[in-house]
C-alpha positions in Angstrom: 61.7 196.6 -33.3 63.7 196.1 -30.1 63.1 198.1 -26.9 65.4 201.0 -26.1 67.6 200.4 -23.1 67.6 203.0 -20.3 70.2 205.8 -20.5 73.5 204.6 -19.0 72.6 200.9 -19.2 75.5 200.0 -21.4 77.9 202.0 -19.3 76.6 200.1 -16.3 77.2 196.8 -18.1 80.7 197.8 -19.1 81.5 198.9 -15.5 80.1 195.5 -14.2 82.5 193.7 -16.5 85.4 195.8 -15.3 84.5 195.4 -11.7 84.5 191.6 -12.1 87.9 191.6 -13.9 91.2 190.8 -12.2 92.9 193.7 -13.8 92.8 196.2 -16.7 90.9 195.0 -19.8 91.2 196.0 -23.5 88.1 197.1 -25.4 88.1 193.7 -27.2 88.2 191.8 -23.8 85.4 194.0 -22.5 83.3 193.4 -25.6 83.7 189.6 -25.5 82.6 189.6 -21.8 79.4 191.6 -22.6 76.4 189.4 -23.3 75.0 191.1 -26.4 77.9 191.1 -28.8 78.4 194.8 -29.2 80.6 196.2 -31.9 84.2 197.1 -31.0 83.5 200.7 -31.8 80.5 200.8 -29.5 82.5 199.4 -26.6 85.4 201.8 -27.3 83.0 204.7 -27.3 81.5 203.7 -24.0 85.0 203.2 -22.5 86.1 206.6 -23.7 83.0 208.2 -22.2 83.7 206.5 -18.9 87.3 207.7 -19.0 86.2 211.3 -19.8 83.9 211.1 -16.8 86.8 210.0 -14.6 85.2 206.6 -13.8 87.9 204.5 -15.4 91.6 204.8 -15.8 93.4 203.7 -18.9 96.8 202.2 -19.3 98.9 201.9 -22.4 98.9 198.3 -23.7 100.5 197.7 -27.0 99.0 200.1 -29.5 95.9 200.8 -27.5 94.7 201.0 -23.9 93.4 198.7 -21.2 90.8 200.1 -18.8 90.0 199.6 -15.1 87.5 201.2 -12.8 88.8 203.9 -10.4 85.8 203.5 -8.0 84.2 200.4 -6.6 80.5 199.8 -7.3 79.7 201.0 -3.8 81.8 204.1 -4.1 80.1 205.0 -7.4 76.7 204.6 -5.9 77.7 206.8 -3.0 79.0 209.5 -5.3 75.7 209.4 -7.3 73.6 209.6 -4.1 75.7 212.5 -2.9 75.3 214.3 -6.2 71.5 213.8 -6.1 71.3 215.2 -2.6 73.5 218.2 -3.5 71.2 219.0 -6.5 68.0 218.7 -4.5 66.1 221.7 -3.4 64.8 219.9 -0.3 67.4 217.4 1.0 65.1 216.3 3.8 62.3 215.5 1.5 64.6 213.5 -0.8 66.0 211.6 2.1 62.5 210.9 3.5 61.3 209.6 0.1 64.4 207.4 -0.3 64.0 206.0 3.2 60.4 205.3 2.4 61.5 203.0 -0.5 63.7 200.9 1.8 62.8 197.4 2.9 62.5 196.7 6.7 65.8 194.9 6.5 67.5 197.9 4.8 66.0 200.3 7.4 67.5 198.1 10.2 70.9 198.1 8.5 70.7 201.9 8.0 69.9 202.3 11.7 72.8 200.2 12.7 75.2 202.2 10.5 73.9 205.5 11.8 74.3 204.3 15.4 77.8 203.2 14.7 78.8 206.6 13.2 76.9 208.8 15.7 79.3 211.0 17.8 
């Protein structure tokens, strides 16, 4: 029996395909770009869920739709981080734990970014 993928993994794969594209893609185009040969209906379901979440836009193409992301990968990660902080009971603790997971290189980059944005 195959291992179960983490929640949202297929959504992430579909978004990665859309981010790499030069423009809107049909469900069939997305499906053919995915590595595991998912059924058309599976890809369509994921695209519809992403559209309902406001993460992709859809444009009429023939009798169906073509999809494209509305946020870049960085913008989506930022949104998710902000939502996580907003939901936390202790923002300082969450930030401290997050910073504790960063590499020395990432900490240096974060310090540079904070210095650049400080008033």
